[in-house]
C-alpha positions in Angstrom: -0.7 1.2 -32.7 -2.7 -0.3 -29.9 -2.2 -3.7 -28.3 -5.9 -4.4 -28.3 -6.8 -3.5 -31.9 -9.0 -0.9 -33.6 -12.1 -3.0 -32.9 -11.7 -2.3 -29.1 -14.2 0.6 -28.4 -15.5 2.1 -25.1 -17.5 5.0 -24.3 -15.9 5.9 -21.3 -13.2 8.7 -21.4 -10.3 7.9 -18.8 -8.0 10.3 -17.2 -4.9 9.2 -15.5 -2.9 11.9 -13.6 0.7 10.8 -12.8 3.0 13.0 -10.4 6.3 11.9 -12.4 7.1 11.1 -15.9 7.9 7.5 -16.5 8.9 6.2 -19.8 7.4 3.0 -21.2 10.7 1.3 -20.4 13.4 2.4 -17.7 15.5 -0.8 -17.9 18.5 1.0 -16.1 16.0 1.2 -13.0 14.2 -2.0 -13.6 11.0 -0.2 -13.4 8.0 -1.6 -15.3 4.8 0.5 -15.1 1.4 -0.3 -16.2 0.3 3.1 -17.3 2.0 2.8 -20.7 0.3 -0.5 -21.2 -3.1 1.2 -20.4 -2.6 4.1 -22.8 -1.4 1.5 -25.4 -4.5 -0.8 -25.1 -7.2 2.0 -25.2 -8.2 4.4 -28.1 -6.0 7.5 -28.0 -9.2 9.6 -27.7 -10.3 7.7 -24.7 -7.3 7.8 -22.4 -5.3 10.8 -21.5 -2.3 10.6 -19.2 -1.2 14.0 -17.6 1.9 14.6 -15.4 2.0 16.8 -12.3 1.3 17.3 -8.6 -0.7 20.6 -8.5 -3.6 21.3 -10.8 -5.7 24.6 -10.9 -8.5 25.9 -13.3 -6.1 28.4 -14.4 -3.5 25.9 -15.4 -5.7 23.2 -16.6 -9.1 24.4 -17.6 -9.7 20.9 -19.6 -9.4 19.2 -16.0 -11.7 21.8 -14.7 -14.3 21.2 -17.3 -14.3 17.4 -16.8 -14.2 17.6 -13.0 -17.5 19.7 -13.0 -19.3 17.5 -15.3 -22.1 15.8 -13.4 -21.2 12.5 -14.9 -17.4 12.4 -13.9 -16.2 9.9 -11.3 -13.0 9.9 -9.5 -11.7 6.6 -8.5 -9.9 7.0 -5.1 -10.7 5.0 -1.9 -11.9 6.6 1.2 -14.5 6.9 3.8 -16.5 9.1 1.6 -16.5 6.8 -1.5 -19.2 5.0 -2.9 -18.9 1.4 -4.3 -18.5 1.8 -8.0 -20.7 -1.3 -8.6 -23.4 0.1 -6.8 -24.4 3.2 -8.4 -11.9 6.6 -13.2 -9.2 8.5 -12.3 -6.6 6.6 -10.1 -4.1 8.4 -8.1 -0.8 6.7 -7.0 -0.1 9.2 -4.2 -2.5 10.9 -1.7 -1.1 14.3 -2.1 -2.2 14.4 -5.6 -5.9 13.9 -4.4 -5.8 15.9 -1.1 -3.9 19.0 -2.6 -6.0 19.5 -5.6 -9.4 21.1 -4.8 -10.7 20.3 -8.2 -10.7 16.6 -7.3 -13.5 17.5 -4.9 -16.2 18.2 -7.4 -16.7 14.6 -8.9 -18.2 12.0 -7.3 -15.7 9.7 -5.4 -16.0 6.2 -5.9 -13.8 3.1 -5.2 -13.6 -0.5 -6.1 -14.9 -3.2 -3.6 -13.3 -6.3 -5.2 -11.8 -9.4 -3.9 -9.6 -10.1 -6.9 -5.8 -10.2 -6.2 -3.2 -8.5 -8.3 -1.9 -10.2 -11.2 1.1 -7.8 -11.3 3.2 -10.3 -9.5 6.5 -8.9 -10.6 6.0 -5.7 -8.4 5.7 -5.4 -4.8 2.4 -3.9 -3.8 1.9 -2.2 -0.3 -1.0 -4.6 0.6 -2.8 -7.7 -0.5 -5.7 -5.6 -1.6 -3.7 -3.1 -3.9 -4.2 -3.2 -7.6 -2.0 -1.7 -10.4 -3.3 1.3 -12.4 -4.0 -1.1 -15.3 -6.1 -3.6 -13.1 -7.9 -0.5 -11.6 -8.9 0.8 -15.1 -9.9 -2.7 -16.4 -12.2 -3.4 -13.4 -13.7 0.1 -13.4 -14.3 0.3 -17.1 -15.8 -3.3 -17.2 -18.3 -2.0 -14.5 -19.0 1.3 -16.3 -19.4 0.0 -19.7 -21.3 -3.3 -18.5 -18.9 -5.6 -20.3 -16.6 -8.1 -18.5 -14.8 -8.6 -21.7 -13.0 -5.3 -21.3 -11.5 -6.5 -18.1 -10.4 -9.8 -19.6 -8.9 -8.1 -22.6 -7.0 -5.2 -20.7 -5.5 -7.6 -18.4 -3.9 -9.7 -21.2 -0.8 -7.5 -21.7 -0.2 -7.4 -18.0 -0.2 -11.0 -17.8 2.2 -11.5 -20.9 4.4 -8.8 -19.4 4.8 -10.7 -16.1 5.1 -14.0 -18.0 8.0 -12.8 -19.9 9.6 -11.0 -17.1 9.4 -14.3 -14.9 10.8 -16.5 -17.8 13.8 -14.1 -17.9 14.8 -14.0 -14.2 12.1 -11.9 -12.3 10.8 -13.2 -9.2 7.3 -13.2 -7.8 6.9 -10.3 -5.4 4.7 -10.7 -2.2 3.1 -7.7 -0.8 4.8 -5.5 1.8 1.9 -6.3 4.1 2.4 -10.2 3.7 6.3 -9.8 4.3 5.9 -7.8 7.5 3.2 -10.0 8.9 5.3 -13.0 8.3 8.6 -11.5 9.5 10.0 -11.7 6.0 10.6 -8.0 5.2 14.3 -7.7 4.2 15.0 -4.1 5.0 15.3 -2.5 8.5 12.3 -0.9 10.0 12.3 2.9 9.3 13.5 5.4 12.1 11.0 8.0 10.8 8.0 7.9 13.0 5.5 8.7 10.2 6.8 5.8 7.9 7.1 3.6 11.2 3.5 4.1 11.9 2.6 3.1 8.3 4.4 0.0 8.6 2.6 -0.8 11.9 -0.8 -0.4 10.3 0.1 -2.7 7.5 1.1 -5.2 9.9 -2.2 -5.0 11.6 -4.2 -4.9 8.3 -5.7 -1.3 8.9 -6.4 0.6 5.8 -3.9 3.3 5.3 
């Protein structure tokens, strides 16, 4: 059963690679993810969620075939990434992208948008970060040339946040905002690599 309805159709096939399995609801850890929402919104044959950190041609021939197709795009920011609007796989961790050579085959693209995340119940690293659902909504609306897709896919996220806020959840500001304004509640990390990341966030440097 899909949240949007059977009349919601797209031509794009979306692959989402998760490095860990996250059930739709993990109330004990208060974790609310947008990937299950995205999978529920799209037709089953148009959205595939795969779990893992390492992928190879031998272990995942389907991925290999998809990555080698000329029309495949990988949505991941970087210096070499083209603006998607000028010409969607979204990775939550850099190691998935950099440690899998298969992901070098598709053309790398990124979103250059000024929209702010509506996923207000979860802290984002920076003010520019979007959730998986939001990235997919924007990317699909561009690829399908249909703004209705973005509007429609964001409704479940808006409903989720509204429900949570009505039942005790708080609006979470980005880590970047908290650090810049001296509001970050945790002590600064002692690990040099993590400390460097914090410093970059405070200076609005893209990590």
